[in-house]
C-alpha positions as CSV (number, residue, x, y, z in Angstrom):
1,M,36.8,29.4,28.2
2,V,39.0,27.1,26.2
3,T,38.7,24.3,28.8
4,G,34.9,24.7,28.9
5,L,34.5,24.6,25.1
6,M,36.8,21.5,24.9
7,A,34.8,19.7,27.6
8,A,31.4,20.7,26.0
9,G,32.7,19.7,22.5
10,A,34.0,16.4,23.9
11,G,30.6,15.7,25.5
12,V,28.6,16.6,22.3
13,G,31.1,14.6,20.2
14,W,30.7,11.5,22.3
15,I,26.9,11.7,21.8
16,A,27.4,12.3,18.1
17,A,29.7,9.3,17.8
18,L,27.4,7.1,19.9
19,L,24.4,7.9,17.7
20,G,26.4,7.2,14.6
21,A,27.7,3.9,16.1
22,L,24.2,2.8,17.0
23,R,23.0,3.6,13.5
24,M,25.8,1.5,12.1
25,A,25.4,-1.3,14.7
26,G,21.7,-1.6,13.6
27,R,22.9,-2.4,10.1
28,V,25.5,-4.8,11.4
29,Q,22.7,-6.6,13.3
30,R,20.6,-6.8,10.1
31,A,23.6,-8.3,8.3
32,N,23.9,-10.9,11.0
33,Y,27.0,-9.1,12.5
34,Y,29.0,-9.2,9.3
35,L,30.6,-6.0,8.0
36,V,29.3,-4.8,4.6
37,R,29.6,-1.5,2.8
38,F,28.1,1.5,4.7
39,P,27.6,5.1,3.6
40,E,29.3,6.2,6.8
41,W,32.8,5.5,5.2
42,T,32.4,8.5,2.8
43,E,30.9,10.6,5.5
44,T,33.8,9.8,7.8
45,A,36.5,10.6,5.3
46,F,34.9,14.0,4.5
47,T,34.4,14.8,8.2
48,V,38.0,13.9,9.1
49,L,39.3,16.0,6.1
50,I,37.3,19.1,7.0
51,S,38.0,18.9,10.7
52,T,41.8,18.4,10.1
53,L,42.1,21.2,7.7
54,T,40.0,23.6,9.8
55,L,41.8,22.9,13.1
56,L,45.3,22.8,11.6
57,A,44.6,26.2,10.0
58,L,43.7,27.7,13.3
59,K,46.8,28.6,15.2
60,E,44.8,30.4,17.9
61,V,43.9,27.9,20.6
62,T,40.6,29.6,21.4
63,L,39.4,29.7,17.8
64,G,40.5,26.0,17.5
65,A,38.3,25.2,20.5
66,V,35.3,27.1,19.0
67,A,35.8,25.3,15.7
68,F,36.0,21.9,17.4
69,F,32.8,22.6,19.4
70,T,30.9,23.8,16.3
71,T,32.1,20.7,14.3
72,E,30.9,18.3,17.0
73,C,27.5,20.0,17.3
74,A,27.0,19.7,13.5
75,M,27.9,16.1,13.6
76,C,25.6,15.4,16.5
77,V,22.6,17.0,14.7
78,V,23.3,15.1,11.5
79,N,23.7,11.7,13.3
80,G,20.7,12.4,15.5
81,V,18.4,13.1,12.6
82,R,19.6,10.1,10.7
83,F,19.4,7.8,13.8
84,F,15.8,8.8,14.7
85,S,14.7,8.5,11.0
86,L,15.9,4.9,10.7
87,R,13.3,2.2,10.2
88,T,15.7,-0.6,11.4
89,K,16.9,0.4,14.8
90,F,19.7,-1.1,16.9
91,V,18.2,-3.9,19.2
92,P,19.9,-4.1,22.6
93,T,20.3,-7.9,22.6
94,A,23.0,-9.5,24.7
95,R,25.2,-9.7,21.6
96,G,24.4,-6.2,20.6
97,L,25.3,-4.9,24.0
98,R,28.6,-6.7,23.9
99,L,29.3,-5.0,20.6
100,L,28.4,-1.6,22.0
101,A,30.6,-2.3,25.1
102,G,33.6,-3.1,22.8
103,W,33.0,0.2,21.0
104,T,32.9,2.1,24.3
105,V,36.1,0.6,25.5
106,I,37.9,1.5,22.2
107,N,36.6,5.1,22.4
108,A,37.6,5.4,26.0
109,S,41.1,6.0,24.5
110,S,39.9,9.6,24.1
111,V,41.2,10.1,27.7
112,A,44.7,10.0,26.1
113,V,43.9,13.6,24.9
114,L,45.0,14.8,28.4
115,A,48.6,13.9,27.6
116,L,48.7,15.9,24.4
117,P,49.7,19.5,24.1
118,E,46.8,21.9,24.3
119,A,47.0,22.9,20.7
120,F,46.4,19.3,19.5
121,R,43.6,18.3,21.8
122,A,40.8,19.7,19.6
123,L,42.2,18.0,16.6
124,Y,42.5,14.6,18.4
125,L,39.0,14.7,19.8
126,A,37.5,15.8,16.4
127,E,39.2,12.8,14.7
128,I,38.3,10.2,17.4
129,F,34.6,11.1,17.3
130,A,34.4,11.4,13.5
131,L,35.9,8.0,13.2
132,Y,33.0,6.2,14.8
133,P,32.5,3.9,11.7
134,V,36.1,2.8,12.0
135,T,35.8,2.2,15.8
136,T,32.5,0.3,15.3
137,A,34.0,-1.9,12.6
138,L,37.0,-2.5,14.9
139,A,34.7,-3.5,17.7
140,V,33.0,-6.0,15.4
141,V,36.3,-7.5,14.2
142,I,37.5,-7.8,17.8
143,I,34.5,-9.4,19.4
144,E,33.2,-11.5,16.5
145,P,35.7,-14.4,16.7
146,F,34.6,-15.0,20.3
147,E,31.0,-14.6,19.5
148,R,31.1,-17.1,16.6
149,L,32.9,-19.7,18.7
150,K,30.3,-19.2,21.5
151,N,27.4,-19.4,19.0
152,A,28.8,-22.4,17.1
153,A,29.0,-24.4,20.4
154,F,25.5,-23.4,21.3
155,L,24.1,-24.2,17.8
156,R,25.8,-27.6,17.7
157,R,24.3,-28.5,21.1
158,E,20.8,-27.3,20.3
159,A,20.7,-28.7,16.7
160,A,21.6,-32.2,18.0
161,E,18.1,-32.3,19.4
162,Y,16.6,-31.3,16.0
163,Q,18.4,-34.2,14.3
164,K,16.8,-36.6,16.7
165,L,13.2,-35.5,16.0
166,P,11.1,-38.3,14.4
167,A,9.7,-36.0,11.7
168,I,10.0,-35.7,7.9
169,K,12.2,-32.6,7.4
170,I,11.6,-30.4,4.4
171,A,14.0,-27.5,3.6
172,V,13.1,-24.7,1.2
173,T,15.7,-22.3,-0.2
174,G,16.1,-19.9,-3.1
175,S,16.6,-16.2,-3.9
176,F,12.9,-15.6,-3.7
177,G,9.6,-17.3,-2.8
178,K,10.9,-19.3,0.2
179,T,8.3,-18.1,2.7
180,T,5.4,-18.4,0.3
181,V,6.3,-21.9,-0.7
182,K,6.8,-22.9,2.9
183,E,3.4,-21.7,3.8
184,L,1.8,-23.2,0.7
185,I,3.3,-26.6,1.6
186,K,1.9,-26.4,5.1
187,A,-1.5,-25.4,3.7
188,A,-1.5,-28.2,1.1
189,L,-0.6,-30.9,3.7
190,G,-3.6,-29.8,5.7
191,Q,-5.0,-32.6,8.0
192,D,-3.2,-35.4,6.3
193,Y,-0.1,-34.6,8.3
194,T,0.5,-32.6,11.4
195,S,3.2,-30.0,10.5
196,L,5.3,-27.3,12.0
197,A,7.0,-24.5,10.0
198,T,9.4,-21.8,10.8
199,D,7.7,-18.5,11.7
200,G,7.5,-15.7,9.0
201,N,10.7,-15.4,7.1
202,K,13.0,-16.6,9.9
203,N,15.6,-18.6,8.0
204,T,18.8,-18.3,10.1
205,P,20.1,-21.0,12.5
206,F,18.7,-19.1,15.5
207,G,15.4,-18.6,13.7
208,I,15.1,-22.3,13.0
209,L,15.9,-23.2,16.6
210,E,13.0,-21.0,17.8
211,T,10.7,-23.3,15.8
212,V,12.4,-26.5,17.0
213,K,11.7,-25.4,20.6
214,R,8.0,-25.5,19.8
215,Y,8.0,-29.0,18.4
216,S,5.4,-31.2,20.0
217,G,5.3,-34.4,17.9
218,E,4.4,-33.0,14.5
219,Q,5.0,-35.4,11.6
220,I,6.5,-32.8,9.2
221,L,9.0,-30.0,9.9
222,I,9.3,-27.3,7.2
223,T,12.3,-25.0,7.4
224,E,13.3,-22.0,5.4
225,F,17.1,-21.8,4.6
226,G,18.3,-18.3,4.0
227,A,21.8,-17.2,2.8
228,R,23.3,-13.7,2.8
229,R,26.9,-14.9,2.1
230,K,28.9,-18.0,1.2
231,G,28.9,-20.7,3.9
232,D,25.4,-19.9,5.2
233,I,23.6,-22.9,3.5
234,A,26.5,-25.2,4.3
235,E,26.1,-24.3,8.0
236,L,22.3,-24.8,7.9
237,I,22.7,-28.2,6.2
238,K,25.2,-29.3,8.9
239,L,22.9,-28.2,11.7
240,F,19.5,-29.1,10.2
241,P,20.0,-31.9,7.6
242,P,16.8,-32.3,5.6
243,D,15.0,-35.3,4.0
244,F,13.4,-33.3,1.2
245,A,14.8,-30.1,-0.5
246,V,13.0,-27.5,-2.5
247,I,14.8,-24.8,-4.6
248,T,12.5,-22.0,-5.6
249,G,14.8,-20.1,-7.9
250,V,18.1,-18.2,-8.2
251,T,18.5,-14.6,-9.1
252,A,20.8,-11.6,-8.3
253,Q,20.2,-10.8,-4.7
254,H,22.6,-10.0,-1.8
255,L,25.3,-9.3,-4.3
256,E,27.0,-6.9,-1.9
257,S,28.0,-10.0,0.1
258,F,28.0,-12.8,-2.6
259,K,29.8,-10.6,-5.2
260,S,28.5,-12.7,-8.2
261,L,25.5,-14.6,-9.4
262,E,27.7,-17.7,-9.8
263,N,28.4,-17.6,-6.0
264,I,24.7,-17.4,-5.2
265,T,24.0,-20.4,-7.5
266,R,26.6,-22.5,-6.0
267,E,25.5,-21.7,-2.5
268,K,21.8,-22.4,-3.1
269,F,22.6,-25.7,-4.8
270,L,24.5,-27.0,-1.9
271,L,21.1,-28.0,-0.6
272,A,20.5,-30.1,-3.7
273,K,23.5,-32.2,-2.8
274,A,22.2,-32.7,0.8
275,V,19.3,-35.0,-0.2
276,S,18.8,-37.9,-2.6
277,E,17.9,-36.7,-6.1
278,E,14.5,-38.3,-5.9
279,R,13.7,-36.0,-3.0
280,L,15.0,-32.8,-4.7
281,I,12.2,-30.6,-6.1
282,L,13.3,-27.8,-8.5
283,N,11.5,-24.9,-10.0
284,V,12.6,-25.0,-13.6
285,D,10.6,-22.0,-14.6
286,N,13.6,-20.2,-13.3
287,D,16.3,-20.1,-16.0
288,I,19.3,-20.7,-13.7
289,V,17.6,-23.6,-11.9
290,R,16.6,-25.1,-15.2
291,S,20.2,-24.9,-16.4
292,V,21.7,-26.5,-13.3
293,S,19.0,-29.1,-13.0
294,K,20.8,-31.1,-15.8
295,E,23.4,-32.0,-13.1
296,F,20.5,-33.7,-11.2
297,P,18.8,-36.0,-13.7
298,R,16.6,-37.8,-11.2
299,A,15.4,-34.6,-9.5
300,V,11.7,-33.8,-9.6
301,T,11.3,-30.7,-11.9
302,V,8.3,-28.4,-11.7
303,G,7.4,-25.8,-14.3
304,K,6.4,-25.1,-17.9
305,E,9.1,-27.7,-19.0
306,G,9.1,-29.9,-15.8
307,V,8.2,-33.5,-15.1
308,F,5.3,-31.8,-13.3
309,R,4.3,-29.5,-16.1
310,I,2.4,-26.2,-15.6
311,S,0.0,-25.3,-18.5
312,H,-3.1,-23.2,-19.2
313,Y,-2.1,-20.5,-16.8
314,R,-4.8,-17.8,-16.7
315,E,-4.6,-14.6,-14.6
316,R,-7.7,-13.0,-13.1
317,E,-8.2,-9.9,-11.1
318,D,-9.0,-12.0,-8.0
319,G,-6.4,-14.7,-8.6
320,F,-5.2,-17.3,-11.2
321,D,-5.8,-20.8,-12.5
322,F,-3.4,-23.3,-14.0
323,V,-3.2,-27.0,-14.8
324,L,-0.6,-29.3,-13.2
325,N,0.2,-32.2,-15.6
326,Y,2.1,-35.3,-14.4
327,V,2.3,-39.1,-14.8
328,V,1.5,-41.6,-12.0
329,G,2.0,-45.4,-12.7
330,G,2.1,-44.8,-16.4
331,R,-1.2,-42.8,-16.4
332,K,-1.4,-39.1,-17.2
333,E,-3.0,-36.9,-14.6
334,R,-4.2,-33.4,-14.7
335,L,-4.9,-31.3,-11.6
336,L,-6.6,-27.9,-12.0
337,L,-5.5,-25.5,-9.3
338,S,-7.1,-22.1,-8.6
339,L,-5.6,-19.7,-6.0
340,P,-6.5,-16.2,-4.8
341,L,-2.9,-15.1,-5.5
342,H,-1.3,-13.0,-8.2
343,G,1.7,-13.4,-10.5
344,R,3.0,-16.2,-12.7
345,H,5.8,-16.8,-10.1
346,N,3.1,-17.7,-7.5
347,A,1.8,-20.4,-9.9
348,S,5.3,-21.9,-9.7
349,N,5.3,-21.6,-6.0
350,A,1.9,-23.3,-5.7
351,A,3.0,-26.1,-8.0
352,L,6.1,-26.8,-5.9
353,A,3.9,-27.1,-2.8
354,A,1.4,-29.3,-4.6
355,V,4.2,-31.6,-5.8
356,V,5.7,-31.9,-2.4
357,S,2.3,-32.8,-0.9
358,I,1.5,-35.3,-3.7
359,M,4.9,-37.0,-3.2
360,L,4.0,-37.4,0.5
361,G,0.8,-39.1,-0.4
362,V,-1.7,-36.3,0.0
363,P,-4.7,-36.9,-2.4
364,P,-4.7,-34.4,-5.3
365,R,-8.3,-33.4,-4.6
366,S,-7.4,-32.4,-1.1
367,V,-4.4,-30.4,-2.4
368,R,-6.7,-28.5,-4.8
369,E,-9.3,-27.7,-2.1
370,R,-6.7,-26.5,0.4
371,L,-4.8,-24.3,-2.0
372,A,-8.0,-22.7,-3.3
373,S,-8.5,-21.2,0.2
374,F,-4.9,-20.1,0.7
375,K,-4.9,-16.4,1.7
376,G,-1.3,-15.6,0.9
377,V,1.6,-14.3,2.9
378,P,1.7,-10.7,4.3
379,H,3.7,-8.3,2.1
380,R,3.9,-10.6,-0.9
381,F,1.6,-9.0,-3.5
382,E,-1.0,-8.8,-0.7
383,V,-4.1,-7.1,-2.1
384,K,-6.1,-4.8,0.2
385,K,-8.9,-2.3,-0.2
386,H,-8.9,1.1,1.4
387,G,-12.0,3.1,0.6
388,G,-12.2,3.2,-3.2
389,I,-8.5,2.4,-3.7
390,T,-6.9,-1.0,-4.2
391,I,-3.5,-1.3,-2.4
392,I,-1.0,-4.0,-3.3
393,D,1.5,-4.5,-0.6
394,D,4.5,-6.2,-2.2
395,G,7.0,-5.0,0.5
396,Y,9.3,-8.0,0.2
397,N,9.6,-8.0,-3.5
398,S,13.3,-7.2,-3.9
399,N,14.5,-9.2,-6.9
400,I,14.2,-8.6,-10.6
401,E,12.2,-11.8,-11.3
402,G,9.6,-10.8,-8.7
403,V,9.3,-7.3,-10.1
404,R,8.7,-8.6,-13.6
405,S,6.1,-11.1,-12.5
406,G,4.4,-8.5,-10.3
407,A,4.3,-6.0,-13.1
408,E,2.5,-8.6,-15.3
409,A,0.0,-9.3,-12.6
410,F,-0.4,-5.5,-12.0
411,K,-1.6,-5.0,-15.6
412,R,-4.6,-7.3,-14.9
413,F,-6.1,-4.8,-12.4
414,A,-8.8,-2.4,-13.5
415,G,-8.3,1.3,-12.9
416,R,-5.4,3.8,-13.0
417,K,-2.2,2.0,-12.0
418,V,0.2,3.8,-9.7
419,A,3.5,2.0,-8.9
420,V,5.6,3.1,-5.9
421,A,9.1,1.7,-6.4
422,Q,12.3,1.8,-4.3
423,G,13.9,-0.7,-6.7
424,L,16.3,-3.5,-5.7
425,V,18.5,-3.3,-2.6
426,E,21.7,-5.2,-1.9
427,A,22.4,-5.4,-5.6
428,G,26.1,-4.5,-5.2
429,R,27.8,-3.5,-8.4
430,E,24.8,-4.5,-10.4
431,R,22.6,-1.9,-8.7
432,T,22.4,0.4,-11.7
433,A,21.7,-2.4,-14.3
434,L,19.2,-4.2,-12.2
435,N,17.2,-1.2,-11.2
436,T,17.2,0.0,-14.8
437,L,15.6,-3.4,-15.7
438,A,13.1,-2.9,-12.8
439,G,12.2,0.4,-14.2
440,A,11.6,-1.0,-17.7
441,A,9.3,-3.7,-16.1
442,L,7.1,-0.9,-14.6
443,A,6.5,0.8,-18.0
444,G,2.9,-0.6,-18.1
445,S,1.9,1.7,-15.2
446,D,0.1,5.0,-15.6
447,V,2.1,6.7,-12.8
448,V,5.4,5.6,-11.3
449,V,6.7,7.0,-8.1
450,G,10.5,6.5,-7.8
451,V,11.8,6.5,-4.2
452,G,15.3,6.9,-2.9
453,R,18.7,6.4,-4.5
454,N,17.4,4.0,-7.2
455,A,14.8,6.5,-8.6
456,R,17.1,7.7,-11.3
457,C,17.8,4.2,-12.5
458,I,14.1,3.4,-12.5
459,E,13.4,6.5,-14.6
460,K,16.1,5.5,-17.0
461,G,14.5,2.1,-17.4
462,L,11.1,3.6,-17.9
463,K,12.4,5.8,-20.7
464,S,14.1,2.9,-22.4
465,A,10.8,1.0,-22.4
466,G,8.9,3.8,-24.0
467,F,7.0,4.9,-20.8
468,N,4.6,7.7,-21.6
469,G,3.0,8.1,-18.1
470,E,3.8,10.4,-15.2
471,F,7.0,9.9,-13.2
472,L,7.5,11.4,-9.7
473,R,10.6,11.2,-7.5
474,F,10.9,11.3,-3.7
475,K,13.8,11.0,-1.4
476,S,12.1,8.6,1.0
477,L,9.2,6.3,1.2
478,K,7.7,8.4,4.0
479,A,7.8,11.5,1.7
480,A,6.1,9.5,-1.0
481,Q,3.4,8.2,1.3
482,R,2.7,11.8,2.5
483,A,2.2,12.9,-1.1
484,L,0.0,10.0,-2.2
485,P,-3.4,11.1,-0.7
486,A,-3.3,14.2,-3.0
487,L,-2.2,12.1,-6.0
488,L,-4.7,9.2,-5.7
489,R,-8.3,9.1,-6.7
490,E,-11.1,6.6,-6.3
491,G,-10.6,3.5,-8.5
492,D,-6.8,3.7,-8.5
493,V,-4.6,0.7,-7.9
494,V,-1.4,1.4,-5.9
495,W,1.4,-1.2,-6.0
496,F,4.1,-0.8,-3.3
497,Q,6.9,-2.7,-5.1
498,N,9.3,-2.7,-2.2
499,D,9.3,-1.1,1.2
500,L,12.8,-2.3,2.3
501,P,15.0,0.6,3.4
């Protein structure tokens, strides 16, 4: 019986550990194979403590085997439920499979249990399976040096082809708005230039290479430079040196990896040093960019206080208008732009795109006409109708500037306003403060639905701003979505502020 329970417990434990490892590996993939903080660490410490105390307290071998089997079954159920409820699953890429193979080899050490006295076998197996986050992290640490050397050689070889392409290369970076500005630039260029832009929000070296492979003689290449940690922008500049650079703004994002706003600012502004100042376009509506812009006196500034000045901004339910003021050849020019987008931040985005196009010789009238028909980017304050309800899909809004701007635009809509908010992710030590600010920004809503672990911070921010509407809290976005049909009525406007897990 003891042998059977031990064998069954080991089998169940292996499945439990594998599910947990796959769950963690999915997060490692999302973080581009860097280790960040995972909730599994706390779970592991607790599991190890309980299993150790339980099994050491049992002097009877049979009872120890029963306790071991029960512990592994419980861990299997918990990890299984969590794994199958994940929105971001492990993807079995070649790199991912090598990571999983490394984890399997490390865990194969469990065969060493055969050499242990019978009384310690249950304890050993309980510990090795409960420590799947440690073994997964160890697998990452072991294989990543080899993976990075392999990837670096491949990227250098492939990027050499990019550098030879006879195209004007425009790079866009920032903590927010990169994808929108990239698509706006492409739209504004229209038929004056043939252009190729990176797909969606692909902004890593491999994502950019996917675009390069589609190059077929276009005159303009527009790339999006993303950064999750120090060194990412430097790598992208080295691989894909640009001719023009656009910085959309800097705010607290990816703080878990960057650690501080100063580190984010330094990283983003590496791109500013990669081009001549006359070809650097800065959004000085952003406070941090405006402050740092003083170090680049010949840069082209865009915003309320820019060389290209935004004025007369007016928000409508179906979009906004503003005037772009600038000087050409000593003569003052005014360009009225109307877009079917929402939020003051999108006026800055549209202005950046207009300026890039004008600098490249596109007639201002053409810029105005093309931007007027720009349909927006999916999941960026995308307005949809469903029956008698207006739905605003703002799934990628995960920074405080975007929340504030979105909240202002939200106020312009007619009808009862329902905000569904998960708050800001990857905020590191600033999570509480930033999500409290996000909650305060939502105080103009009639109903706020707080989702997940940031809900308490959002509620605190609402109270601090004098919110007198209705607040509801749900553990997950799925749970909130299930409850919404009963909550909503015709004429309501629902804003999904963020749908990132």
